[in-house]
All heavy atoms as TSV, in Angstrom:
chain	resi	resn	atom	element	x	y	z
A	1	MET	N	N	-7.477	32.082	-57.442
A	1	MET	CA	C	-8.820	32.592	-57.633
A	1	MET	C	C	-8.811	34.080	-57.286
A	1	MET	O	O	-8.308	34.474	-56.253
A	1	MET	CB	C	-9.764	31.816	-56.719
A	1	MET	CG	C	-11.193	32.245	-56.862
A	1	MET	SD	S	-12.333	31.256	-55.852
A	1	MET	CE	C	-12.458	29.791	-56.846
A	2	CYS	N	N	-9.362	34.888	-58.131
A	2	CYS	CA	C	-9.396	36.331	-57.874
A	2	CYS	C	C	-10.818	36.766	-57.534
A	2	CYS	O	O	-11.754	35.989	-57.641
A	2	CYS	CB	C	-8.865	37.088	-59.084
A	2	CYS	SG	S	-9.928	36.985	-60.527
A	3	ASP	N	N	-10.959	38.022	-57.126
A	3	ASP	CA	C	-12.280	38.530	-56.743
A	3	ASP	C	C	-13.287	38.448	-57.881
A	3	ASP	O	O	-14.481	38.302	-57.633
A	3	ASP	CB	C	-12.183	39.970	-56.243
A	3	ASP	CG	C	-11.557	40.044	-54.863
A	3	ASP	OD1	O	-11.478	38.995	-54.183
A	3	ASP	OD2	O	-11.133	41.132	-54.468
A	4	ALA	N	N	-12.819	38.530	-59.123
A	4	ALA	CA	C	-13.739	38.428	-60.254
A	4	ALA	C	C	-14.396	37.055	-60.308
A	4	ALA	O	O	-15.511	36.910	-60.790
A	4	ALA	CB	C	-13.000	38.704	-61.567
A	5	ASP	N	N	-13.702	36.033	-59.764
A	5	ASP	CA	C	-14.249	34.684	-59.720
A	5	ASP	C	C	-15.214	34.496	-58.556
A	5	ASP	O	O	-15.890	33.480	-58.469
A	5	ASP	CB	C	-13.120	33.654	-59.586
A	5	ASP	CG	C	-12.179	33.671	-60.766
A	5	ASP	OD1	O	-12.641	33.962	-61.884
A	5	ASP	OD2	O	-10.982	33.412	-60.562
A	6	ARG	N	N	-15.235	35.462	-57.639
A	6	ARG	CA	C	-16.077	35.374	-56.450
A	6	ARG	C	C	-16.881	36.665	-56.284
A	6	ARG	O	O	-16.703	37.394	-55.329
A	6	ARG	CB	C	-15.218	35.140	-55.213
A	6	ARG	CG	C	-14.396	33.870	-55.297
A	6	ARG	CD	C	-13.486	33.752	-54.134
A	6	ARG	NE	N	-12.560	34.883	-54.155
A	6	ARG	CZ	C	-11.610	35.088	-53.270
A	6	ARG	NH1	N	-11.451	34.269	-52.287
A	6	ARG	NH2	N	-10.804	36.109	-53.350
A	7	PRO	N	N	-17.799	36.944	-57.210
A	7	PRO	CA	C	-18.542	38.214	-57.133
A	7	PRO	C	C	-19.349	38.364	-55.853
A	7	PRO	O	O	-19.611	39.475	-55.409
A	7	PRO	CB	C	-19.457	38.175	-58.352
A	7	PRO	CG	C	-19.547	36.741	-58.724
A	7	PRO	CD	C	-18.247	36.108	-58.309
A	8	PHE	N	N	-19.710	37.246	-55.207
A	8	PHE	CA	C	-20.487	37.310	-53.979
A	8	PHE	C	C	-19.677	37.890	-52.824
A	8	PHE	O	O	-20.231	38.278	-51.815
A	8	PHE	CB	C	-21.008	35.918	-53.603
A	8	PHE	CG	C	-19.935	34.855	-53.615
A	8	PHE	CD1	C	-19.153	34.629	-52.506
A	8	PHE	CD2	C	-19.708	34.119	-54.764
A	8	PHE	CE1	C	-18.169	33.677	-52.526
A	8	PHE	CE2	C	-18.727	33.150	-54.790
A	8	PHE	CZ	C	-17.947	32.921	-53.669
A	9	LEU	N	N	-18.337	37.966	-52.968
A	9	LEU	CA	C	-17.493	38.542	-51.917
A	9	LEU	C	C	-17.059	39.966	-52.236
A	9	LEU	O	O	-16.399	40.594	-51.427
A	9	LEU	CB	C	-16.248	37.672	-51.697
A	9	LEU	CG	C	-16.504	36.291	-51.122
A	9	LEU	CD1	C	-15.196	35.522	-50.990
A	9	LEU	CD2	C	-17.179	36.387	-49.775
A	10	ARG	N	N	-17.405	40.473	-53.397
A	10	ARG	CA	C	-16.996	41.817	-53.783
A	10	ARG	C	C	-17.497	42.826	-52.755
A	10	ARG	O	O	-18.628	42.785	-52.314
A	10	ARG	CB	C	-17.559	42.151	-55.164
A	10	ARG	CG	C	-16.918	43.367	-55.770
A	10	ARG	CD	C	-17.272	43.532	-57.236
A	10	ARG	NE	N	-16.663	42.450	-58.002
A	10	ARG	CZ	C	-17.318	41.705	-58.891
A	10	ARG	NH1	N	-18.582	41.913	-59.128
A	10	ARG	NH2	N	-16.703	40.746	-59.538
A	11	GLY	N	N	-16.625	43.685	-52.342
A	11	GLY	CA	C	-16.992	44.721	-51.383
A	11	GLY	C	C	-16.741	44.331	-49.937
A	11	GLY	O	O	-16.940	45.132	-49.046
A	12	PHE	N	N	-16.293	43.099	-49.696
A	12	PHE	CA	C	-15.987	42.682	-48.339
A	12	PHE	C	C	-14.540	43.006	-48.021
A	12	PHE	O	O	-13.648	42.204	-48.182
A	12	PHE	CB	C	-16.208	41.179	-48.139
A	12	PHE	CG	C	-17.650	40.775	-48.102
A	12	PHE	CD1	C	-18.068	39.635	-48.768
A	12	PHE	CD2	C	-18.582	41.504	-47.394
A	12	PHE	CE1	C	-19.395	39.243	-48.730
A	12	PHE	CE2	C	-19.907	41.125	-47.352
A	12	PHE	CZ	C	-20.321	39.991	-48.017
A	13	ALA	N	N	-14.282	44.214	-47.577
A	13	ALA	CA	C	-12.928	44.604	-47.162
A	13	ALA	C	C	-12.801	44.264	-45.684
A	13	ALA	O	O	-13.500	44.833	-44.845
A	13	ALA	CB	C	-12.716	46.085	-47.400
A	14	LEU	N	N	-11.936	43.332	-45.366
A	14	LEU	CA	C	-11.800	42.914	-43.979
A	14	LEU	C	C	-11.395	44.089	-43.106
A	14	LEU	O	O	-10.532	44.860	-43.450
A	14	LEU	CB	C	-10.784	41.779	-43.861
A	14	LEU	CG	C	-11.203	40.487	-44.532
A	14	LEU	CD1	C	-10.115	39.424	-44.364
A	14	LEU	CD2	C	-12.509	39.967	-43.961
A	15	GLY	N	N	-12.037	44.212	-41.970
A	15	GLY	CA	C	-11.754	45.280	-41.040
A	15	GLY	C	C	-12.601	46.518	-41.283
A	15	GLY	O	O	-12.720	47.366	-40.421
A	16	ALA	N	N	-13.201	46.618	-42.444
A	16	ALA	CA	C	-13.972	47.803	-42.782
A	16	ALA	C	C	-15.372	47.765	-42.180
A	16	ALA	O	O	-15.903	48.785	-41.785
A	16	ALA	CB	C	-14.072	47.957	-44.298
A	17	ASP	N	N	-15.955	46.597	-42.112
A	17	ASP	CA	C	-17.338	46.479	-41.672
A	17	ASP	C	C	-17.505	45.152	-40.938
A	17	ASP	O	O	-17.353	44.091	-41.544
A	17	ASP	CB	C	-18.256	46.538	-42.891
A	17	ASP	CG	C	-19.725	46.431	-42.564
A	17	ASP	OD1	O	-20.074	46.256	-41.383
A	17	ASP	OD2	O	-20.533	46.520	-43.499
A	18	PRO	N	N	-17.813	45.181	-39.655
A	18	PRO	CA	C	-17.945	43.930	-38.897
A	18	PRO	C	C	-19.005	42.986	-39.473
A	18	PRO	O	O	-18.833	41.780	-39.458
A	18	PRO	CB	C	-18.335	44.377	-37.496
A	18	PRO	CG	C	-18.056	45.828	-37.425
A	18	PRO	CD	C	-18.020	46.347	-38.826
A	19	VAL	N	N	-20.089	43.530	-39.982
A	19	VAL	CA	C	-21.131	42.689	-40.580
A	19	VAL	C	C	-20.587	42.004	-41.827
A	19	VAL	O	O	-20.813	40.811	-42.038
A	19	VAL	CB	C	-22.390	43.520	-40.915
A	19	VAL	CG1	C	-23.409	42.689	-41.681
A	19	VAL	CG2	C	-22.997	44.089	-39.639
A	20	ALA	N	N	-19.830	42.738	-42.627
A	20	ALA	CA	C	-19.238	42.157	-43.829
A	20	ALA	C	C	-18.256	41.048	-43.458
A	20	ALA	O	O	-18.184	40.023	-44.139
A	20	ALA	CB	C	-18.539	43.232	-44.652
A	21	GLU	N	N	-17.525	41.243	-42.372
A	21	GLU	CA	C	-16.580	40.204	-41.930
A	21	GLU	C	C	-17.320	38.933	-41.545
A	21	GLU	O	O	-16.887	37.831	-41.887
A	21	GLU	CB	C	-15.750	40.701	-40.749
A	21	GLU	CG	C	-14.697	41.711	-41.143
A	21	GLU	CD	C	-13.775	42.039	-39.986
A	21	GLU	OE1	O	-13.425	41.114	-39.227
A	21	GLU	OE2	O	-13.409	43.208	-39.865
A	22	VAL	N	N	-18.425	39.064	-40.837
A	22	VAL	CA	C	-19.212	37.904	-40.433
A	22	VAL	C	C	-19.776	37.204	-41.663
A	22	VAL	O	O	-19.743	35.978	-41.765
A	22	VAL	CB	C	-20.346	38.316	-39.459
A	22	VAL	CG1	C	-21.324	37.179	-39.234
A	22	VAL	CG2	C	-19.761	38.790	-38.149
A	23	LEU	N	N	-20.292	37.976	-42.609
A	23	LEU	CA	C	-20.840	37.395	-43.834
A	23	LEU	C	C	-19.758	36.704	-44.647
A	23	LEU	O	O	-19.978	35.617	-45.195
A	23	LEU	CB	C	-21.535	38.464	-44.681
A	23	LEU	CG	C	-22.822	39.028	-44.101
A	23	LEU	CD1	C	-23.332	40.185	-44.950
A	23	LEU	CD2	C	-23.877	37.943	-43.981
A	24	ALA	N	N	-18.595	37.319	-44.749
A	24	ALA	CA	C	-17.488	36.720	-45.496
A	24	ALA	C	C	-17.051	35.418	-44.831
A	24	ALA	O	O	-16.832	34.409	-45.510
A	24	ALA	CB	C	-16.317	37.691	-45.599
A	25	ALA	N	N	-16.945	35.410	-43.502
A	25	ALA	CA	C	-16.551	34.195	-42.790
A	25	ALA	C	C	-17.591	33.091	-42.994
A	25	ALA	O	O	-17.234	31.935	-43.221
A	25	ALA	CB	C	-16.360	34.484	-41.300
A	26	ALA	N	N	-18.858	33.447	-42.936
A	26	ALA	CA	C	-19.917	32.453	-43.144
A	26	ALA	C	C	-19.861	31.903	-44.563
A	26	ALA	O	O	-20.051	30.695	-44.778
A	26	ALA	CB	C	-21.284	33.081	-42.868
A	27	THR	N	N	-19.587	32.768	-45.516
A	27	THR	CA	C	-19.471	32.330	-46.913
A	27	THR	C	C	-18.271	31.415	-47.088
A	27	THR	O	O	-18.380	30.358	-47.718
A	27	THR	CB	C	-19.356	33.549	-47.854
A	27	THR	OG1	O	-20.518	34.366	-47.688
A	27	THR	CG2	C	-19.239	33.118	-49.302
A	28	HIS	N	N	-17.139	31.784	-46.515
A	28	HIS	CA	C	-15.940	30.937	-46.606
A	28	HIS	C	C	-16.184	29.585	-45.951
A	28	HIS	O	O	-15.774	28.543	-46.477
A	28	HIS	CB	C	-14.738	31.628	-45.943
A	28	HIS	CG	C	-14.256	32.816	-46.700
A	28	HIS	ND1	N	-13.790	33.938	-46.081
A	28	HIS	CD2	C	-14.170	33.055	-48.035
A	28	HIS	CE1	C	-13.440	34.833	-46.993
A	28	HIS	NE2	N	-13.660	34.316	-48.177
A	29	ARG	N	N	-16.849	29.598	-44.801
A	29	ARG	CA	C	-17.144	28.346	-44.107
A	29	ARG	C	C	-18.071	27.468	-44.950
A	29	ARG	O	O	-17.844	26.262	-45.099
A	29	ARG	CB	C	-17.755	28.617	-42.733
A	29	ARG	CG	C	-17.878	27.389	-41.871
A	29	ARG	CD	C	-18.300	27.689	-40.425
A	29	ARG	NE	N	-19.428	28.590	-40.305
A	29	ARG	CZ	C	-19.344	29.870	-39.950
A	29	ARG	NH1	N	-18.185	30.419	-39.662
A	29	ARG	NH2	N	-20.425	30.615	-39.868
A	30	ALA	N	N	-19.101	28.062	-45.541
A	30	ALA	CA	C	-20.035	27.297	-46.368
A	30	ALA	C	C	-19.343	26.718	-47.603
A	30	ALA	O	O	-19.567	25.557	-47.958
A	30	ALA	CB	C	-21.212	28.183	-46.786
A	31	LEU	N	N	-18.502	27.525	-48.250
A	31	LEU	CA	C	-17.759	27.032	-49.413
A	31	LEU	C	C	-16.839	25.883	-49.028
A	31	LEU	O	O	-16.752	24.873	-49.732
A	31	LEU	CB	C	-16.933	28.163	-50.041
A	31	LEU	CG	C	-17.692	29.233	-50.799
A	31	LEU	CD1	C	-16.766	30.400	-51.129
A	31	LEU	CD2	C	-18.283	28.650	-52.067
A	32	SER	N	N	-16.174	26.039	-47.896
A	32	SER	CA	C	-15.246	25.012	-47.423
A	32	SER	C	C	-15.982	23.725	-47.070
A	32	SER	O	O	-15.557	22.631	-47.450
A	32	SER	CB	C	-14.476	25.517	-46.206
A	32	SER	OG	O	-13.739	26.665	-46.535
A	33	GLN	N	N	-17.061	23.850	-46.337
A	33	GLN	CA	C	-17.831	22.668	-45.946
A	33	GLN	C	C	-18.388	21.943	-47.168
A	33	GLN	O	O	-18.368	20.712	-47.226
A	33	GLN	CB	C	-18.960	23.052	-44.995
A	33	GLN	CG	C	-18.458	23.422	-43.625
A	33	GLN	CD	C	-19.555	23.920	-42.710
A	33	GLN	OE1	O	-20.522	24.537	-43.139
A	33	GLN	NE2	N	-19.390	23.680	-41.424
A	34	SER	N	N	-18.852	22.696	-48.132
A	34	SER	CA	C	-19.371	22.099	-49.358
A	34	SER	C	C	-18.276	21.331	-50.091
A	34	SER	O	O	-18.486	20.209	-50.560
A	34	SER	CB	C	-19.953	23.190	-50.259
A	34	SER	OG	O	-20.363	22.649	-51.485
A	35	TYR	N	N	-17.093	21.933	-50.171
A	35	TYR	CA	C	-15.970	21.274	-50.834
A	35	TYR	C	C	-15.608	19.979	-50.102
A	35	TYR	O	O	-15.413	18.936	-50.740
A	35	TYR	CB	C	-14.759	22.206	-50.894
A	35	TYR	CG	C	-13.595	21.592	-51.628
A	35	TYR	CD1	C	-13.504	21.684	-53.012
A	35	TYR	CD2	C	-12.585	20.912	-50.949
A	35	TYR	CE1	C	-12.444	21.111	-53.703
A	35	TYR	CE2	C	-11.525	20.338	-51.621
A	35	TYR	CZ	C	-11.461	20.442	-53.002
A	35	TYR	OH	O	-10.415	19.853	-53.678
A	36	VAL	N	N	-15.541	20.038	-48.790
A	36	VAL	CA	C	-15.204	18.850	-48.000
A	36	VAL	C	C	-16.247	17.759	-48.224
A	36	VAL	O	O	-15.901	16.588	-48.439
A	36	VAL	CB	C	-15.073	19.195	-46.504
A	36	VAL	CG1	C	-15.012	17.932	-45.651
A	36	VAL	CG2	C	-13.848	20.066	-46.270
A	37	GLU	N	N	-17.509	18.111	-48.199
A	37	GLU	CA	C	-18.567	17.119	-48.404
A	37	GLU	C	C	-18.457	16.457	-49.773
A	37	GLU	O	O	-18.662	15.253	-49.893
A	37	GLU	CB	C	-19.937	17.770	-48.234
A	37	GLU	CG	C	-20.247	18.115	-46.792
A	37	GLU	CD	C	-21.481	18.985	-46.634
A	37	GLU	OE1	O	-22.185	19.247	-47.634
A	37	GLU	OE2	O	-21.746	19.403	-45.495
A	38	ARG	N	N	-18.113	17.239	-50.794
A	38	ARG	CA	C	-17.992	16.684	-52.153
A	38	ARG	C	C	-16.749	15.824	-52.320
A	38	ARG	O	O	-16.701	14.978	-53.200
A	38	ARG	CB	C	-17.987	17.808	-53.189
A	38	ARG	CG	C	-19.324	18.492	-53.372
A	38	ARG	CD	C	-19.365	19.427	-54.574
A	38	ARG	NE	N	-18.165	20.213	-54.787
A	38	ARG	CZ	C	-17.914	21.411	-54.250
A	38	ARG	NH1	N	-18.802	21.961	-53.450
A	38	ARG	NH2	N	-16.800	22.052	-54.516
A	39	HIS	N	N	-15.714	16.050	-51.496
A	39	HIS	CA	C	-14.437	15.343	-51.650
A	39	HIS	C	C	-14.090	14.481	-50.435
A	39	HIS	O	O	-12.934	14.099	-50.257
A	39	HIS	CB	C	-13.322	16.363	-51.911
A	39	HIS	CG	C	-13.498	17.080	-53.195
A	39	HIS	ND1	N	-14.200	18.256	-53.287
A	39	HIS	CD2	C	-13.095	16.777	-54.451
A	39	HIS	CE1	C	-14.217	18.653	-54.546
A	39	HIS	NE2	N	-13.561	17.775	-55.271
A	40	LEU	N	N	-15.080	14.168	-49.621
A	40	LEU	CA	C	-14.843	13.457	-48.374
A	40	LEU	C	C	-14.155	12.113	-48.571
A	40	LEU	O	O	-13.355	11.699	-47.738
A	40	LEU	CB	C	-16.164	13.264	-47.635
A	40	LEU	CG	C	-16.077	12.909	-46.161
A	40	LEU	CD1	C	-15.234	13.922	-45.401
A	40	LEU	CD2	C	-17.460	12.829	-45.562
A	41	THR	N	N	-14.416	11.436	-49.666
A	41	THR	CA	C	-13.811	10.120	-49.893
A	41	THR	C	C	-12.435	10.206	-50.541
A	41	THR	O	O	-11.775	9.189	-50.717
A	41	THR	CB	C	-14.726	9.243	-50.763
A	41	THR	OG1	O	-14.941	9.898	-52.015
A	41	THR	CG2	C	-16.064	8.996	-50.064
A	42	ASP	N	N	-11.982	11.403	-50.862
A	42	ASP	CA	C	-10.665	11.597	-51.472
A	42	ASP	C	C	-9.594	11.431	-50.394
A	42	ASP	O	O	-9.533	12.222	-49.461
A	42	ASP	CB	C	-10.588	12.994	-52.091
A	42	ASP	CG	C	-9.248	13.299	-52.721
A	42	ASP	OD1	O	-8.335	12.455	-52.659
A	42	ASP	OD2	O	-9.101	14.408	-53.281
A	43	PRO	N	N	-8.738	10.404	-50.523
A	43	PRO	CA	C	-7.721	10.193	-49.488
A	43	PRO	C	C	-6.690	11.326	-49.407
A	43	PRO	O	O	-6.014	11.480	-48.396
A	43	PRO	CB	C	-7.058	8.873	-49.884
A	43	PRO	CG	C	-7.412	8.652	-51.294
A	43	PRO	CD	C	-8.672	9.409	-51.575
A	44	GLY	N	N	-6.585	12.127	-50.433
A	44	GLY	CA	C	-5.632	13.230	-50.434
A	44	GLY	C	C	-6.225	14.555	-49.991
A	44	GLY	O	O	-5.570	15.599	-50.085
A	45	LEU	N	N	-7.456	14.524	-49.489
A	45	LEU	CA	C	-8.108	15.760	-49.052
A	45	LEU	C	C	-7.275	16.412	-47.951
A	45	LEU	O	O	-6.880	15.761	-46.986
A	45	LEU	CB	C	-9.515	15.455	-48.540
A	45	LEU	CG	C	-10.357	16.648	-48.108
A	45	LEU	CD1	C	-10.624	17.589	-49.283
A	45	LEU	CD2	C	-11.660	16.175	-47.506
A	46	SER	N	N	-7.015	17.703	-48.114
A	46	SER	CA	C	-6.170	18.406	-47.150
A	46	SER	C	C	-6.664	19.829	-46.933
A	46	SER	O	O	-7.423	20.369	-47.743
A	46	SER	CB	C	-4.730	18.443	-47.655
A	46	SER	OG	O	-4.649	19.236	-48.822
A	47	ALA	N	N	-6.208	20.424	-45.846
A	47	ALA	CA	C	-6.566	21.812	-45.552
A	47	ALA	C	C	-6.131	22.754	-46.677
A	47	ALA	O	O	-6.901	23.643	-47.056
A	47	ALA	CB	C	-5.983	22.241	-44.217
A	48	PRO	N	N	-4.917	22.601	-47.246
A	48	PRO	CA	C	-4.547	23.488	-48.351
A	48	PRO	C	C	-5.486	23.373	-49.555
A	48	PRO	O	O	-5.795	24.377	-50.195
A	48	PRO	CB	C	-3.126	23.033	-48.713
A	48	PRO	CG	C	-2.573	22.491	-47.434
A	48	PRO	CD	C	-3.759	21.802	-46.789
A	49	GLN	N	N	-5.972	22.164	-49.839
A	49	GLN	CA	C	-6.924	22.000	-50.948
A	49	GLN	C	C	-8.237	22.719	-50.640
A	49	GLN	O	O	-8.804	23.378	-51.505
A	49	GLN	CB	C	-7.233	20.523	-51.186
A	49	GLN	CG	C	-6.206	19.755	-51.925
A	49	GLN	CD	C	-6.636	18.315	-52.104
A	49	GLN	OE1	O	-7.315	17.737	-51.251
A	49	GLN	NE2	N	-6.235	17.731	-53.210
A	50	VAL	N	N	-8.714	22.553	-49.438
A	50	VAL	CA	C	-9.984	23.176	-49.042
A	50	VAL	C	C	-9.849	24.693	-49.080
A	50	VAL	O	O	-10.717	25.397	-49.606
A	50	VAL	CB	C	-10.424	22.687	-47.644
A	50	VAL	CG1	C	-11.682	23.419	-47.187
A	50	VAL	CG2	C	-10.640	21.174	-47.651
A	51	ALA	N	N	-8.754	25.202	-48.540
A	51	ALA	CA	C	-8.528	26.650	-48.534
A	51	ALA	C	C	-8.464	27.194	-49.955
A	51	ALA	O	O	-9.070	28.232	-50.256
A	51	ALA	CB	C	-7.240	26.979	-47.783
A	52	ALA	N	N	-7.752	26.493	-50.833
A	52	ALA	CA	C	-7.649	26.945	-52.223
A	52	ALA	C	C	-9.017	26.954	-52.896
A	52	ALA	O	O	-9.345	27.884	-53.642
A	52	ALA	CB	C	-6.680	26.047	-52.992
A	53	ALA	N	N	-9.834	25.951	-52.616
A	53	ALA	CA	C	-11.168	25.889	-53.203
A	53	ALA	C	C	-12.045	27.050	-52.741
A	53	ALA	O	O	-12.888	27.547	-53.496
A	53	ALA	CB	C	-11.833	24.566	-52.852
A	54	ALA	N	N	-11.834	27.498	-51.500
A	54	ALA	CA	C	-12.616	28.622	-50.958
A	54	ALA	C	C	-11.976	29.966	-51.277
A	54	ALA	O	O	-12.558	31.014	-51.003
A	54	ALA	CB	C	-12.766	28.471	-49.449
A	55	GLY	N	N	-10.759	29.928	-51.836
A	55	GLY	CA	C	-10.086	31.172	-52.202
A	55	GLY	C	C	-9.497	31.914	-51.013
A	55	GLY	O	O	-9.419	33.145	-51.020
A	56	ILE	N	N	-9.109	31.166	-49.978
A	56	ILE	CA	C	-8.551	31.778	-48.776
A	56	ILE	C	C	-7.270	31.044	-48.383
A	56	ILE	O	O	-6.978	29.965	-48.906
A	56	ILE	CB	C	-9.555	31.762	-47.606
A	56	ILE	CG1	C	-10.009	30.326	-47.280
A	56	ILE	CG2	C	-10.748	32.654	-47.909
A	56	ILE	CD1	C	-10.950	30.205	-46.100
A	57	SER	N	N	-6.533	31.608	-47.451
A	57	SER	CA	C	-5.315	30.960	-46.965
A	57	SER	C	C	-5.680	29.852	-45.977
A	57	SER	O	O	-6.778	29.831	-45.411
A	57	SER	CB	C	-4.411	31.976	-46.266
A	57	SER	OG	O	-4.990	32.397	-45.047
A	58	VAL	N	N	-4.734	28.945	-45.753
A	58	VAL	CA	C	-4.939	27.877	-44.774
A	58	VAL	C	C	-5.134	28.488	-43.386
A	58	VAL	O	O	-5.967	28.024	-42.608
A	58	VAL	CB	C	-3.763	26.884	-44.790
A	58	VAL	CG1	C	-3.912	25.849	-43.685
A	58	VAL	CG2	C	-3.661	26.202	-46.142
A	59	ARG	N	N	-4.382	29.522	-43.073
A	59	ARG	CA	C	-4.522	30.183	-41.769
A	59	ARG	C	C	-5.918	30.775	-41.602
A	59	ARG	O	O	-6.542	30.646	-40.542
A	59	ARG	CB	C	-3.450	31.270	-41.618
A	59	ARG	CG	C	-3.581	32.070	-40.342
A	59	ARG	CD	C	-3.328	31.192	-39.106
A	59	ARG	NE	N	-3.580	31.963	-37.902
A	59	ARG	CZ	C	-4.527	31.685	-37.012
A	59	ARG	NH1	N	-5.295	30.644	-37.168
A	59	ARG	NH2	N	-4.695	32.445	-35.958
A	60	HIS	N	N	-6.418	31.414	-42.650
A	60	HIS	CA	C	-7.759	31.993	-42.550
A	60	HIS	C	C	-8.808	30.892	-42.458
A	60	HIS	O	O	-9.791	31.019	-41.716
A	60	HIS	CB	C	-8.046	32.926	-43.729
A	60	HIS	CG	C	-9.334	33.672	-43.563
A	60	HIS	ND1	N	-9.547	34.568	-42.540
A	60	HIS	CD2	C	-10.490	33.618	-44.269
A	60	HIS	CE1	C	-10.784	35.044	-42.624
A	60	HIS	NE2	N	-11.370	34.474	-43.663
A	61	LEU	N	N	-8.607	29.801	-43.175
A	61	LEU	CA	C	-9.512	28.652	-43.076
A	61	LEU	C	C	-9.579	28.182	-41.625
A	61	LEU	O	O	-10.663	27.932	-41.096
A	61	LEU	CB	C	-9.021	27.521	-43.982
A	61	LEU	CG	C	-9.828	26.229	-43.944
A	61	LEU	CD1	C	-11.196	26.413	-44.581
A	61	LEU	CD2	C	-9.060	25.116	-44.651
A	62	SER	N	N	-8.436	28.096	-40.983
A	62	SER	CA	C	-8.378	27.689	-39.584
A	62	SER	C	C	-9.137	28.669	-38.690
A	62	SER	O	O	-9.895	28.253	-37.803
A	62	SER	CB	C	-6.921	27.597	-39.139
A	62	SER	OG	O	-6.827	27.178	-37.811
A	63	ARG	N	N	-8.958	29.966	-38.928
A	63	ARG	CA	C	-9.671	30.986	-38.136
A	63	ARG	C	C	-11.174	30.891	-38.330
A	63	ARG	O	O	-11.945	31.005	-37.372
A	63	ARG	CB	C	-9.190	32.384	-38.510
A	63	ARG	CG	C	-7.856	32.768	-37.935
A	63	ARG	CD	C	-7.571	34.252	-38.117
A	63	ARG	NE	N	-7.506	34.637	-39.512
A	63	ARG	CZ	C	-6.388	34.747	-40.219
A	63	ARG	NH1	N	-5.222	34.499	-39.654
A	63	ARG	NH2	N	-6.418	35.120	-41.474
A	64	VAL	N	N	-11.602	30.681	-39.577
A	64	VAL	CA	C	-13.037	30.597	-39.884
A	64	VAL	C	C	-13.672	29.429	-39.143
A	64	VAL	O	O	-14.743	29.562	-38.545
A	64	VAL	CB	C	-13.247	30.482	-41.418
A	64	VAL	CG1	C	-14.652	30.027	-41.753
A	64	VAL	CG2	C	-12.931	31.803	-42.102
A	65	PHE	N	N	-12.995	28.280	-39.151
A	65	PHE	CA	C	-13.547	27.120	-38.464
A	65	PHE	C	C	-13.438	27.258	-36.951
A	65	PHE	O	O	-14.332	26.825	-36.221
A	65	PHE	CB	C	-12.903	25.832	-38.971
A	65	PHE	CG	C	-13.559	25.327	-40.234
A	65	PHE	CD1	C	-13.188	25.816	-41.467
A	65	PHE	CD2	C	-14.576	24.398	-40.173
A	65	PHE	CE1	C	-13.804	25.389	-42.625
A	65	PHE	CE2	C	-15.202	23.942	-41.313
A	65	PHE	CZ	C	-14.818	24.432	-42.544
A	66	ALA	N	N	-12.381	27.871	-36.469
A	66	ALA	CA	C	-12.234	28.092	-35.023
A	66	ALA	C	C	-13.351	29.003	-34.507
A	66	ALA	O	O	-13.899	28.764	-33.425
A	66	ALA	CB	C	-10.876	28.693	-34.716
A	67	ALA	N	N	-13.688	30.016	-35.276
A	67	ALA	CA	C	-14.753	30.939	-34.873
A	67	ALA	C	C	-16.095	30.229	-34.777
A	67	ALA	O	O	-16.960	30.627	-34.004
A	67	ALA	CB	C	-14.840	32.112	-35.857
A	68	ALA	N	N	-16.237	29.151	-35.557
A	68	ALA	CA	C	-17.483	28.371	-35.523
A	68	ALA	C	C	-17.412	27.236	-34.513
A	68	ALA	O	O	-18.334	26.433	-34.401
A	68	ALA	CB	C	-17.770	27.810	-36.913
A	69	GLY	N	N	-16.284	27.152	-33.774
A	69	GLY	CA	C	-16.127	26.111	-32.776
A	69	GLY	C	C	-15.742	24.768	-33.369
A	69	GLY	O	O	-15.930	23.732	-32.748
A	70	THR	N	N	-15.188	24.780	-34.573
A	70	THR	CA	C	-14.780	23.555	-35.273
A	70	THR	C	C	-13.302	23.610	-35.545
A	70	THR	O	O	-12.759	24.661	-35.844
A	70	THR	CB	C	-15.545	23.438	-36.607
A	70	THR	OG1	O	-16.934	23.538	-36.345
A	70	THR	CG2	C	-15.257	22.127	-37.292
A	71	ARG	N	N	-12.651	22.470	-35.461
A	71	ARG	CA	C	-11.221	22.387	-35.732
A	71	ARG	C	C	-10.980	21.678	-37.047
A	71	ARG	O	O	-11.726	20.781	-37.425
A	71	ARG	CB	C	-10.546	21.588	-34.629
A	71	ARG	CG	C	-9.391	22.254	-34.017
A	71	ARG	CD	C	-8.892	21.444	-32.865
A	71	ARG	NE	N	-8.663	20.057	-33.268
A	71	ARG	CZ	C	-7.666	19.321	-32.809
A	71	ARG	NH1	N	-6.854	19.808	-31.920
A	71	ARG	NH2	N	-7.526	18.091	-33.191
A	72	ILE	N	N	-9.918	22.058	-37.744
A	72	ILE	CA	C	-9.497	21.350	-38.943
A	72	ILE	C	C	-8.112	20.801	-38.695
A	72	ILE	O	O	-7.375	21.303	-37.862
A	72	ILE	CB	C	-9.520	22.240	-40.200
A	72	ILE	CG1	C	-8.567	23.422	-40.045
A	72	ILE	CG2	C	-10.909	22.711	-40.511
A	72	ILE	CD1	C	-8.328	24.163	-41.306
A	73	ARG	N	N	-7.747	19.784	-39.455
A	73	ARG	CA	C	-6.404	19.222	-39.325
A	73	ARG	C	C	-5.753	19.187	-40.665
A	73	ARG	O	O	-6.300	19.030	-41.658
A	73	ARG	CB	C	-6.448	17.817	-38.784
A	73	ARG	CG	C	-7.011	17.746	-37.408
A	73	ARG	CD	C	-6.962	16.342	-36.956
A	73	ARG	NE	N	-8.082	16.090	-36.078
A	73	ARG	CZ	C	-8.100	15.107	-35.234
A	73	ARG	NH1	N	-7.106	14.301	-35.141
A	73	ARG	NH2	N	-9.131	14.923	-34.466
């Protein structure tokens, strides 16, 4: 997924603006949670699938959820 597929994230350069970082993390978390809710009954649901759906790395997915006080496995 490229930035053209995610126009709502355009202009969010990590490290450039703390507010943008918070907004980007909230957006990634919302996208991830939505994906999980839609695929909760899928026995093959995994962190790599969720991260790919949100357009982020598995490591960043972990950071986003950790910042919200939630763990992923």
